[in-house]
C-alpha positions as CSV (number, residue, x, y, z in Angstrom):
1,X,0.2,0.0,0.1
2,X,1.3,3.8,-0.9
3,X,1.8,6.0,2.0
4,X,0.2,9.0,0.9
5,X,1.7,12.3,2.1
6,X,-0.8,14.4,4.1
7,X,1.0,18.1,3.7
8,X,3.0,19.4,0.7
9,X,4.9,17.2,-1.1
10,X,8.1,18.0,-3.9
11,X,8.2,16.1,-7.3
12,X,11.4,16.1,-9.8
13,X,10.7,14.5,-13.2
14,X,13.5,14.1,-15.6
15,X,12.6,13.3,-19.3
16,X,15.2,11.6,-21.9
17,X,15.1,12.0,-25.5
18,X,16.4,10.9,-28.5
19,X,18.2,12.3,-30.9
20,X,15.7,13.3,-32.9
21,X,13.8,14.7,-30.5
22,X,16.0,17.2,-28.8
23,X,14.8,20.2,-31.1
24,X,11.5,19.7,-29.7
25,X,12.5,19.1,-26.4
26,X,14.2,22.3,-25.9
27,X,11.3,24.0,-28.1
28,X,9.2,22.9,-25.2
29,X,11.1,25.3,-22.5
30,X,8.9,27.8,-23.8
31,X,6.0,26.2,-25.7
32,X,4.9,23.6,-23.0
33,X,4.8,26.9,-19.8
34,X,1.1,27.6,-20.9
35,X,-0.3,23.4,-19.6
36,X,1.6,24.7,-16.1
37,X,-0.6,27.7,-15.5
38,X,-3.2,27.2,-13.3
39,X,-3.0,23.5,-12.5
40,X,-4.7,22.2,-9.9
41,X,-2.8,21.9,-6.5
42,X,0.6,23.4,-7.7
43,X,2.4,25.9,-6.0
44,X,5.6,26.3,-7.8
45,X,7.3,25.2,-10.6
46,X,10.0,25.3,-12.3
47,X,11.2,23.9,-16.1
48,X,15.0,23.1,-16.2
49,X,17.5,21.8,-18.0
50,X,20.0,19.2,-16.7
51,X,23.8,19.1,-16.7
52,X,25.8,15.9,-18.2
53,X,27.5,15.4,-14.4
54,X,25.9,14.3,-11.4
55,X,26.3,17.5,-10.4
56,X,26.9,21.7,-11.8
57,X,28.2,21.3,-14.6
58,X,29.8,23.3,-17.9
59,X,28.2,21.2,-20.3
60,X,24.6,20.9,-20.7
61,X,22.8,17.9,-21.9
62,X,20.4,18.5,-24.3
63,X,18.6,15.2,-24.0
64,X,17.4,15.9,-20.9
65,X,15.1,18.0,-19.5
66,X,13.5,18.5,-16.2
67,X,10.2,19.6,-14.4
68,X,10.5,20.8,-10.7
69,X,7.0,20.5,-8.7
70,X,5.8,21.9,-5.5
71,X,2.2,20.8,-4.8
72,X,-0.7,21.4,-2.3
73,X,-0.7,17.2,-1.5
74,X,1.0,14.3,-2.6
75,X,-2.7,13.3,-4.0
76,X,-2.5,17.2,-6.8
77,X,1.0,15.3,-7.7
78,X,0.2,12.2,-8.1
79,X,-2.7,13.5,-10.0
80,X,-0.8,15.6,-12.4
81,X,1.5,12.9,-13.0
82,X,-0.6,10.2,-14.2
83,X,-3.0,12.2,-16.7
84,X,-2.5,16.0,-17.0
85,X,-1.8,17.3,-20.6
86,X,1.7,18.4,-19.5
87,X,2.3,14.7,-19.1
88,X,1.1,13.3,-22.2
89,X,2.7,15.3,-24.6
90,X,5.9,14.1,-22.9
91,X,5.3,10.8,-22.9
92,X,4.6,10.8,-26.8
93,X,7.8,12.1,-27.6
94,X,10.2,11.3,-24.3
95,X,12.0,7.9,-24.8
96,X,12.8,7.6,-21.1
97,X,11.3,9.7,-17.6
98,X,12.2,9.2,-14.2
99,X,10.6,10.5,-10.9
100,X,10.7,11.2,-7.2
101,X,8.4,12.3,-4.8
102,X,10.1,14.2,-2.0
103,X,8.7,15.7,1.5
104,X,10.7,18.5,3.6
105,X,12.3,18.1,6.4
106,X,13.6,21.2,6.1
107,X,15.1,23.9,4.0
108,X,16.7,27.3,4.2
109,X,17.2,30.5,1.8
110,X,15.4,31.4,-1.3
111,X,14.5,30.4,-4.8
112,X,13.0,33.6,-6.6
113,X,12.6,35.5,-3.4
114,X,10.4,32.8,-2.1
115,X,11.2,29.2,-0.1
116,X,8.7,27.0,-1.8
117,X,9.5,24.0,0.0
118,X,8.1,25.0,3.6
119,X,5.8,24.8,5.7
120,X,8.2,21.1,6.5
121,X,5.7,18.2,6.6
122,X,7.8,16.3,8.7
123,X,10.7,16.3,11.4
124,X,13.4,14.1,10.5
125,X,13.7,10.5,8.0
126,X,14.4,7.1,8.0
127,X,15.6,5.6,5.3
128,X,16.5,7.2,1.8
129,X,17.2,11.0,2.1
130,X,16.9,13.5,-0.4
131,X,19.2,17.2,-0.9
132,X,18.3,20.0,-3.2
133,X,20.9,23.0,-3.7
134,X,20.6,25.9,-5.4
135,X,22.3,28.6,-6.5
136,X,22.2,32.3,-7.9
137,X,26.0,32.7,-8.5
138,X,27.4,35.9,-8.3
139,X,28.9,37.2,-11.5
140,X,31.7,38.1,-10.5
141,X,32.3,34.8,-8.3
142,X,31.7,32.7,-11.1
143,X,35.5,31.4,-12.3
144,X,36.1,30.3,-8.6
145,X,32.6,28.7,-8.6
146,X,33.5,26.6,-11.6
147,X,36.4,25.9,-10.6
148,X,35.6,24.2,-7.8
149,X,33.3,22.1,-9.4
150,X,35.2,19.4,-10.7
151,X,37.2,18.7,-8.2
152,X,33.3,18.5,-5.6
153,X,32.2,16.1,-8.8
154,X,34.5,13.9,-8.2
155,X,34.4,13.9,-4.2
156,X,30.6,13.5,-4.9
157,X,31.2,10.5,-7.2
158,X,33.1,8.4,-4.4
159,X,30.6,9.2,-2.1
160,X,29.8,6.2,-0.1
161,X,25.5,5.3,0.2
162,X,24.6,8.2,-2.9
163,X,22.3,6.3,-5.2
164,X,20.9,9.2,-7.5
165,X,22.5,12.7,-8.0
166,X,21.6,15.1,-11.1
167,X,22.4,18.7,-11.8
168,X,19.6,20.9,-12.8
169,X,19.6,24.7,-14.1
170,X,17.7,27.9,-15.0
171,X,19.9,29.7,-16.5
172,X,23.5,28.1,-17.9
173,X,26.7,28.9,-15.7
174,X,24.4,31.2,-13.6
175,X,21.2,29.8,-11.7
176,X,22.3,26.1,-10.7
177,X,20.8,23.7,-8.6
178,X,21.8,19.9,-7.6
179,X,19.1,17.1,-6.7
180,X,21.0,13.9,-4.7
181,X,19.5,10.3,-2.9
182,X,21.1,9.1,-0.4
183,X,20.9,5.5,1.4
184,X,19.8,7.5,4.4
185,X,20.6,10.7,6.4
186,X,24.0,9.4,7.8
187,X,25.3,8.8,4.4
188,X,24.7,12.1,3.3
189,X,26.0,13.8,7.0
190,X,29.5,12.3,5.8
191,X,29.4,13.8,2.9
192,X,28.5,17.0,4.1
193,X,30.9,17.9,6.7
194,X,33.4,15.0,6.4
195,X,34.5,15.3,3.3
196,X,37.4,18.0,3.4
197,X,36.7,18.9,-0.6
198,X,33.2,19.6,0.2
199,X,33.4,21.3,3.7
200,X,36.2,23.4,2.1
201,X,34.2,24.6,-0.9
202,X,31.0,25.7,1.5
203,X,33.4,27.9,3.8
204,X,34.5,29.7,0.8
205,X,31.2,30.6,-0.6
206,X,30.3,31.8,2.4
207,X,33.6,34.1,3.4
208,X,33.4,35.0,-0.2
209,X,30.0,35.6,-1.1
210,X,30.0,33.1,-3.9
211,X,25.9,33.6,-3.7
212,X,23.4,36.5,-4.9
213,X,20.6,33.6,-3.7
214,X,21.3,30.3,-2.3
215,X,18.8,27.4,-1.0
216,X,19.0,24.6,0.8
217,X,16.7,21.8,1.2
218,X,16.4,18.4,2.9
219,X,13.6,15.5,1.7
220,X,12.9,12.4,3.2
221,X,11.8,10.2,-0.2
222,X,9.0,9.3,-0.4
223,X,8.9,7.1,-4.1
224,X,11.3,7.1,-6.5
225,X,10.4,5.3,-10.2
226,X,11.5,5.3,-13.9
227,X,14.5,5.4,-15.4
228,X,17.5,8.4,-15.1
229,X,20.1,7.4,-17.5
């Protein structure tokens, strides 16, 4: 039996397209927006591009695009995923799709001036944990930021307990995000606080004010389904 989350949930759906459909997929970043207006229960959404790596990346993946949604309830989210016009359109053209449903544990910061992931639905999580980090990078800090991307990605790729990770973004090079899913809270904390490379970069971002806007959110993983690669 599927457990239903009574409060707000977040979804990320990633669509993968064959080379012949990539021009169509890119065009939908503008053309599909009307299908996301006045969707029942949807309180926040972003159509996003993706990167080729497992986190922030300078190399866009023209074959993968994502939809992030924040919903009043899990029922609203599942109704949209099951039978909305948006999903029907994308499923006709995509060769793969992957979706995770997440319940907020904590969220700090802002995305376009608001924190869409609050209120929190629970205080902690047993089992898998999702983490979303998002930032608008100051133009004067682009060089040091991107210089540190490769070492961070390598450290993330080696991290014990990492199950999934994908880089997503609104504006190439400037507005970037990563969603990662971990086997448990302990595995996520080991990377976040014990990995020396990651810890050092976090300290630099704060000391040198790399970000004009940033957000960090932690989630309980309600559902993961489909094929990401």
